[in-house]
C-alpha positions, 0 to 999 in steps of 0.5 A: 379320171378313168379313161377307155383304154384303146384296144387296138394299141394297149398291152396285154397287162393293161387290157387285163387290168381293166377287163373283169375275169380276164387273166393276162394269158387270155388278154395275151391271145385277145392281143394276138388276135388284134395284131391279125386284124385290128378290132373296128368296134366293140360289136366285133370285139364282143364277138371275138371273145363273147364268153370274156367280153361282157357289154359292161365292158363297153365304157371301159374300151374304145376302138380309136385314139385321140392321142399319139406320140410322134418321134422325130430325128435331126441329124447335122454333121456329127450332132443329133438330137431326137424330139418326142411329142404328145399330141392331141387331137380334138376334131380338126385342132391339134394341140401338142401336150408335151415335148421332150428333147434327148 
């Protein structure tokens, strides 16, 4: 299943792969612009890069996410445990999709 990528968190390589006729270098410039101020919506994204972002790209990008990685570290004396979790938020409900302990 092809899901939209979050333009505000993706890498230049992924953005280049998803957007037609956008090189990795051009995508890196998009990322640099995003690092100064995130993109609120497709209209703003397209206005910043009118020659590269076509209307057809609207279905391939998003500007928010329902998935989050939570990192935690617990330390007790000389022992510690690192835990990473993937959380899916769906409205008011959240669900843990996986947990990895290191």
